[in-house]
N, C-alpha and C positions, 0 to 999 in steps of 0.2 A: 504492499499498500503504500509506503514511502518514497521507493522508486518511483511509482506513478504519480505522484503529488513531486516528485522533485522535479521527473521531465517537463510538465506543462509549465512548472516554473520558471526554470531555464531557457524553455522556448521562448515564452513571451521577453524574458529580459534579451533575449537573442536579437527579436524582433525590433524591441527598445534600441538598443544598441544601432542594429542596423539603420533605422532609422535616422538615429541621430547623426550616424557617420553621412548619410547621404544629404542628410539637410544643411550640414559644417560644409559638404564638399559642393553641394549646388551653391551655395553662399560666395566659397571659396572661390569658384570658378566664375560667379558671376560678380564678383569684384573683379576678378583679372579681366573679363570681357569688358566690363566699364571704362576700366585703365585703356585698354586696345582701343575700344573705341572713342573714346577721348582722342587718342593720337590719331585714329583715323579721321576726325572730323578736323583736327591740325595740322594733317599732314599736306593740305593743299596751299600753307601758310608762305611758303616758298615761291608756286607759282603766283599767288595773289601779290606779293612783294614785288614779283616782276612786274604784274601789270601796272601797279601801282609804280613802282620807278618810271617803266618805258611811257606809262599814260595812255597804255592801249592792251585791249584783251588780245591782240595778232591772232593767231590761229584757234585759241584754246574755244571749247564749246562751254557753253552755259547749261546745256539740258543736265548732265549730272548733278550740277549743284541745284536747279529748281528742284529736279527730282528727290533728291536727298531732303531738302528740307520739306517737302511735302511728307513725304516718309517717317521722318524725325517727329513732326508734329501730329502724325497720327499715332506713331507707337506712342508718345507720351501720353495721348488719352489713352490710347489700350491701358497702358500702365498704370493708370490712374484709375479708370474702369474696373478692373480687375482686380480681385483682392492680393494682397500678398505679393504683387507684382512693381514696387516702389524701386528696385535696382532698373526695371526697365523704363520707369518713366523718369527719373531722376539723370541718367545717361541722355536718354532723345530728348529732355527738356535744353539741356547744356548743349548738345547738338543741335537744336533749332535755335538758339541764339546764334551759335556761330555760323551757320547756313546762310540764314539772314543776313550778317556780314558779308560774305562772299557774294550774295546776289545785288547787295547794294552796291558794292564796289564795282561789279560785273555792267550793270547798266551806269556805275559812272564812266568807266573807263571804255566802255564797247561804242565801236562808229555808229553812225544813226541809223544803218538798216538793222543790224545784229540787237541795238537796242532794244528797236522797236519789238522785234521778233523775241527776246527776250522778257521783255515786260507783259506781251500779250499771254506768254505761254505762263510765266508766273502769275499771273492774275486768274487766268483759269483753273491752274492747279494747285497753287499755294493761297487762293484766297475762296476762290467759286467752288470749288469742289471740296476744300477742306471744312470749309461753313458749310455746305450741304450734309457731308457724313454726319459732322459734328452734331448738326441740330436733328436730322434726322435721325439718328441712332439715339439722342436723347429723348427726344419728345414721341417716338413711335414706337421703340421696343423699350423691352423691361428686362434685367435680369442677366440668364444665360444667353438668351437670343440676343442681348445689346453687345455681351461681351463676343460673343462667337461671328456675329456680322461685323464687328470691329477687327477682328481678327482674321476674318478673310480679306477684308479690303488692308489691312496692313501686310500680310503676306503677299498679295498680287503685287500692290506697291513697292515692297520689300526687292521682289524680284523685278522689277522696273528698275531699281535705284541700281542692284548688279548688274543689269543688261544695258543700261543707259551708257557707259565706256565701249559699247561693242562698235558703236561709231569712231569711237578713238584707235579702238582696234582695226580696222578696215582702212584708217587712215595710216596704220603703224604698215600694213602690209604693203599699201600702195605706195608708201612715199618711201619705204625702207630704212625708216627711223621712228626712234621712239622718244624725239622730241616735245611732242607736243602729249605723251601719255606718262603722266607724271609717275615713278617710279613708287613711290611713299604711298601714294595713295592707292596705287596697285596691290602694295605689299601689304596694306594694313588692311585691306579689302578682304585678302587672301585671310589672314588672320583673325581677322574679326569674325567671318562666316565659320571659319572653323570652331572658335572657341565657343560662340553663340549657338552652333549645332549642337555641343558636347550638353551645355547648360540646358540646351529646350530638351533632351534627351533625358537629362538627371530628373527636372523637373516634369517631364511627360507633356509640354508644352507645344502641340504640333505646327500650330501657326507660326510659332519663333522657330521651331526648327527647318522645316520644310525649304521657306527660302532662303533661309541661311546655308543649307547645304550646297544649294541650287549657287549660291553667292561663293562658296568656298571653291565649287568646279570652276565659275568665269575667272576667280580670282589666280587660279592654278594656270588659266589659261594667258591670260595676260602677264603673268610672270615669264613664261613659257616664250612668250612674244617679244618679250624684253630681252630677256637672253639669246636669242636669234640676233635681234637687230639694234643692241645697246651700242655697237660701236660703227654705226652708220647714221652718218648724220648729210643732211642735204638745205640746201637754201633753198628759200621760199619760191624762187623763180624756177628752181629744177623739179619740184614737187610739181607745180602746177603745170610742168612741162610733161613728167611721167605719167601724172595724172589724166591730162587732156582735158581740162576742164579745174574749175574752184571747186573746192569742196564744197556739199550740199546743205542749203541754211537750215534752220530748226524746222521752219514752216515752208510750205509748197509756194510759191509764186507762181500766179498765172501768167 
């Protein structure tokens, strides 16, 4: 009888210890993810210092920063909405502030046509879509349904955020140069995707896990391209001759 009582007591103790370890591990990985995410948000600082110094956005694209601003804003809302997701809310809240600065600087130094295109895209995504998403889920949905719908939107936008540098990757292959695909941004997208995928596995948050796993794969592809073309540099004129045309704008023109 004593041995029968001893086994369940130990069993529940092991379950408690295992749960404690998993909770501590998920918190530790979440902290690491926060630090990497902050570094990822700050990784374009060198690029924007170049933009400010030259008073020109040159051939840099604004779409990754516009998408990341929307993505960070929605993940902040998701972290606030879902219980015990404060690590998601705090890091993305910080990222939202940083991305606002980037978009404002891009608008300040972009040439007129690119400035107009960026302003239109930012107004549609970062103001219109974000407001509709927050107000719609806040007033039309409740409880788990609100969390699930917000999670689906965040997942989709996270994939767009990771996929937005695909335009830069195409240019890398065309121009055979990584000049306009910043290494640090690609590197931290790779790290960020890997760490947050592991964190999502630990806390069983598939809305967080699936897009970050895709981001990990895309980040790996960007680093492979960087390794292939890192020693190639071409002038703007040569790039246009090789490409046969100027790079495509963010919005189609009639």
